[in-house]
C-alpha positions in Angstrom: 13.5 48.1 -17.7 15.6 45.3 -19.5 18.8 47.3 -19.9 18.8 48.0 -16.0 18.5 44.4 -14.9 21.4 43.8 -17.4 23.5 46.2 -15.7 22.6 45.0 -12.3 23.8 41.6 -13.5 27.4 43.3 -15.4 27.9 44.5 -11.7 26.9 41.4 -10.0 29.5 39.9 -12.2 32.5 42.5 -11.4 31.5 41.7 -8.1 31.5 38.2 -8.0 34.6 37.7 -10.4 36.9 39.2 -7.8 38.9 37.0 -5.4 38.6 39.6 -3.1 34.7 38.5 -2.7 35.2 35.6 -1.8 37.8 36.3 0.7 35.5 38.2 2.5 32.8 35.4 2.2 35.4 32.6 3.3 36.3 35.0 6.5 32.7 35.4 7.1 31.8 31.9 7.5 35.2 31.0 9.5 33.9 34.3 12.1 30.6 32.7 12.1 32.1 29.0 12.9 34.6 30.5 15.4 32.5 32.7 17.1 29.6 29.6 17.7 32.5 27.6 19.3 33.2 30.4 21.6 29.8 30.9 22.6 29.4 27.3 23.1 32.8 27.3 24.9 31.2 29.7 27.1 28.3 27.4 28.5 30.1 24.0 28.3 33.8 22.2 28.7 34.2 22.3 25.3 32.7 22.8 21.9 30.8 19.5 21.9 30.5 19.2 25.7 26.7 19.2 27.2 25.1 22.3 29.1 24.9 21.9 32.5 21.4 23.2 34.6 22.1 26.0 36.9 20.6 25.0 40.3 20.5 28.4 41.2 19.4 30.1 38.6 16.4 31.9 40.1 19.0 33.1 43.4 21.1 34.8 40.4 17.9 36.3 38.5 16.9 37.7 42.5 20.7 39.2 43.1 20.7 40.9 39.2 17.0 42.8 40.1 18.6 43.6 43.5 21.5 45.2 41.7 19.3 46.8 38.9 17.3 48.6 41.6 19.8 49.9 43.2 21.2 51.5 39.4 17.9 53.0 38.9 17.6 54.3 42.0 20.4 56.7 41.1 19.3 60.1 39.9 22.3 60.4 37.7 21.8 57.5 35.2 20.2 58.1 31.9 17.1 57.3 30.7 17.6 54.9 28.0 19.6 53.4 30.8 17.0 53.1 33.3 14.5 52.1 30.8 16.4 48.8 29.8 17.3 48.1 33.2 13.3 48.3 34.6 12.9 45.8 31.7 15.5 43.3 32.6 13.9 43.4 36.0 10.5 42.9 34.6 11.5 40.0 32.8 13.3 38.3 35.3 10.4 38.8 37.4 8.5 36.8 34.9 10.9 34.0 34.5 10.9 33.6 38.4 7.1 33.5 38.7 6.8 31.3 35.6 9.6 28.9 36.3 11.4 29.7 32.8 15.4 29.5 33.3 17.1 31.7 30.5 17.5 28.6 27.8 21.1 28.2 26.0 20.3 26.4 22.6 20.6 27.2 19.1 17.8 29.5 19.0 19.5 32.0 21.6 22.5 31.7 19.7 21.0 32.4 16.5 20.0 35.5 18.0 23.6 36.2 19.6 24.9 35.7 16.2 23.7 38.8 15.1 26.7 40.6 16.7 28.6 39.4 13.7 26.4 41.5 11.6 29.2 44.2 12.2 31.6 42.4 10.1 28.8 42.3 7.2 28.7 45.6 7.2 32.5 45.9 6.7 32.4 44.1 4.1 29.3 45.4 2.1 30.8 48.8 2.7 34.4 48.2 1.6 32.7 46.3 -1.7 30.2 49.6 -2.6 32.9 52.2 -1.8 34.8 50.8 -4.7 31.8 50.2 -6.7 32.1 54.3 -8.0 35.2 55.6 -7.1 36.9 52.2 -7.9 35.8 52.9 -11.6 38.0 56.4 -11.7 40.5 54.9 -9.6 41.0 51.6 -12.1 40.2 54.3 -15.0 37.4 52.7 -16.7 34.9 55.4 -15.9 35.2 56.3 -19.2 34.4 53.1 -20.8 31.9 52.5 -18.9 29.7 55.9 -19.8 30.7 55.5 -23.3 27.8 52.9 -23.4 25.0 54.8 -24.7 22.7 54.4 -21.4 21.7 57.3 -18.9 24.0 58.2 -16.1 21.2 57.8 -13.4 20.6 54.1 -14.9 24.1 53.1 -14.6 24.6 54.5 -10.9 21.0 53.0 -9.8 22.1 49.7 -11.1 25.5 50.0 -9.0 23.6 51.0 -6.0 21.2 47.8 -6.4 24.1 45.2 -7.0 25.6 47.1 -3.6 22.4 46.2 -1.4 22.3 42.6 -3.3 25.8 42.0 -2.3 25.2 43.2 1.1 21.8 41.2 1.5 23.7 38.1 0.1 26.4 38.4 2.9 23.4 38.9 5.6 21.8 35.9 4.0 25.1 33.7 4.7 25.4 34.9 8.2 21.7 34.1 8.9 22.5 30.5 7.4 25.5 29.8 8.6 24.8 30.8 12.3 21.7 28.6 11.7 23.5 25.3 11.1 26.4 25.9 13.0 24.5 26.4 15.8 22.5 23.0 15.5 25.4 21.3 15.2 27.5 22.7 18.3 24.2 23.3 20.4 21.9 20.6 19.2 18.8 20.4 17.2 16.0 21.0 19.1 12.6 23.1 18.5 12.6 27.0 18.8 12.8 28.1 22.4 10.7 30.9 24.5 11.9 34.3 24.1 10.5 37.1 26.6 9.6 40.7 25.1 8.0 43.6 26.7 5.1 44.6 24.6 2.7 47.6 25.9 4.1 47.2 29.3 3.6 43.8 29.4 6.2 40.9 29.1 4.7 38.1 26.7 6.2 34.9 25.2 7.2 34.7 21.9 9.5 32.2 19.7 13.1 32.6 19.9 13.4 32.1 16.0 11.0 34.7 15.5 12.8 37.4 17.9 15.9 36.3 16.0 14.7 36.8 12.5 12.9 40.3 13.7 16.4 41.4 15.4 18.2 40.4 11.8 15.4 42.2 10.2 16.1 45.4 12.4 19.8 45.2 11.2 18.8 45.3 7.5 18.1 48.8 8.2 21.1 49.8 9.7 23.1 48.4 6.7 21.1 49.4 4.2 21.4 53.1 5.7 25.5 52.5 6.0 25.8 51.1 2.7 23.8 54.1 1.0 26.0 56.5 3.1 29.1 54.5 1.8 27.7 54.5 -1.8 27.3 58.8 -1.8 31.1 58.9 -0.3 32.2 56.8 -3.2 30.6 59.4 -5.6 32.1 62.2 -4.1 36.0 61.1 -4.2 37.4 59.6 -6.7 39.9 57.4 -5.0 37.9 54.0 -3.9 40.6 54.4 -0.5 39.6 57.3 0.5 36.0 56.6 0.1 36.2 53.5 2.3 38.3 54.8 4.8 35.8 57.9 5.4 32.9 55.3 5.3 34.8 53.1 8.1 35.5 54.8 10.2 32.4 57.0 10.2 30.8 53.4 11.0 33.0 52.0 13.1 32.8 55.5 15.6 29.0 56.2 15.2 28.6 54.9 18.8 31.5 56.6 20.3 30.2 60.0 19.0 26.8 59.3 19.7 27.7 58.5 23.3 29.8 61.8 23.6 26.8 64.1 22.0 24.2 62.2 24.3 26.9 63.1 27.3 26.7 66.5 26.7 23.0 66.7 26.7 22.9 68.1 22.9 19.0 67.3 21.9 19.7 67.8 18.7 21.8 64.5 18.2 18.3 62.8 17.8 17.9 63.9 14.4 21.3 62.5 13.1 20.8 59.3 11.1 23.3 57.4 13.2 21.6 57.8 16.4 18.3 56.3 14.5 20.1 53.4 13.4 19.6 50.7 16.2 15.9 50.2 15.4 15.8 47.2 17.7 16.0 49.7 20.7 12.2 49.6 20.2 12.1 45.9 21.1 13.6 47.0 24.5 11.7 50.1 24.9 15.1 52.0 25.3 15.0 54.9 23.1 17.7 57.4 23.8 15.0 60.2 24.6 11.5 59.5 26.0 9.6 61.2 22.8 11.8 59.3 20.3 9.1 57.1 18.6 9.6 54.0 15.6 7.8 56.4 13.2 10.3 59.3 14.4 13.3 56.9 13.3 11.9 55.6 10.4 11.0 59.3 9.1 14.7 60.1 10.1 16.1 57.4 8.3 14.2 57.9 5.2 15.1 61.7 5.2 18.7 60.8 5.4 18.3 58.2 2.5 16.7 60.5 0.2 19.4 62.7 0.8 22.5 60.1 0.4 21.0 59.2 -2.7 20.0 62.6 -4.2 23.5 63.8 -3.4 24.7 60.8 -5.5 22.9 61.3 -7.9 23.5 64.8 -8.6 27.2 64.4 -8.1 27.7 62.0 -10.8 25.6 63.4 -13.0 27.5 66.5 -13.2 31.0 64.7 -12.5 33.6 65.5 -15.5 35.7 62.3 -16.6 37.8 63.8 -19.5 40.6 64.0 -16.9 
């Protein structure tokens, strides 16, 4: 156990001693700041201006419901889209009945900031892709394996270090979004968020909603990091491993959409289709028979497969050449 912790510490030192790591951290902070300013300017005249009240919010919500009802009536619309619109109608009606306008504050922005997590995942994929393949590209793999340490421990240390780096970036995004949100939107107590539980609209803390959505994003990030880690063990080239992993991640939504459009039902067994667990928070899974335990099972199977392939390939890889 002590040796494993030392190996993890050594891998962390490798990661945080690279100038590229701090460039990615700086870019993440700049993206967080820029997204906060852009989001604030959508609702106010300037980044530090006051957000005006919308006196016609009830009329706008009612108009939205009318448009949503027309779309739902279309028999050609898919189940997931209809379910999503039905949930929006239910929450809009709850707001109208209880006089709850949509609030724009630091807490709603904190929930909105999870859109930047795609950048965190890309940076994490880039780092993990060089974790194993980079050792071959740089010619340091022989020196690494000369130690009297089993290969599986070396591989496990690299994997855990990659997850640590990814979670560090995610935590940094969450904290920076909270701080920037408070600076530009103003510090306030958590506002109310609406969610649907067992067919009923209930009120919950917006901070709790944001925290839950960030938690869902951790699952997606861990799966993509694990996939990139597997690819990194399969290829000796770090650029090849990075390219394949990032290409799949960026095109995952398109690939899933195409397969769903072709009514291919087996796509629900793909890990890409089950990545976004927040679809269960909005009650809008891709298929009616998809449930949260189903998606967790599919993701667990794929995760074990990724790790098994990584371990098998690394154990048998010849490094003499």
